[in-house]
C-alpha positions, 0 to 999 in steps of 0.5 A, a space after each residue: 515520456 508519455 508516462 511523465 507527461 501523464 503524470 505531470 498533466 493529471 490532476 491532484 486528485 488523480 495523483 492522490 488516488 495513485 499514491 493511495 493505490 500504491 500504498 494499498 498495494 504495499 499493504 498487500 505485500 506486508 500482509 503476504 510477508 506476515 503470513 509467510 513468516 507466521 506459517 513457518 513450520 521449521 523450529 530453527 526459523 521460529 526461534 529467529 525473530 524477524 526484524 521487519 514489523 510487518 503488522 505495523 507496516 500493514 496497518 500504517 500502509 492501509 490507513 495512509 492508502 485508505 485515507 489517500 483514496 477517501 480524500 480523492 474519491 469525490 473528484 475522481 468519481 465526479 469525472 466519470 
């Protein structure tokens, strides 16, 4: 219940910073999965093309996450 109250009582900038951090973590996961697919050495695995566009998801999540953090940065730094 404390986590719910902390989220409900936090400022809009803090929530935006949390959302931006989540998108950056998702972007890191996408980069990891793209690297994993690219390092595959099995010929059978190379012939099967994946259906998830990891690079596009990575770029989109980086842009959204960076934008959210950039917009919340002045308020978050002002509270320090």
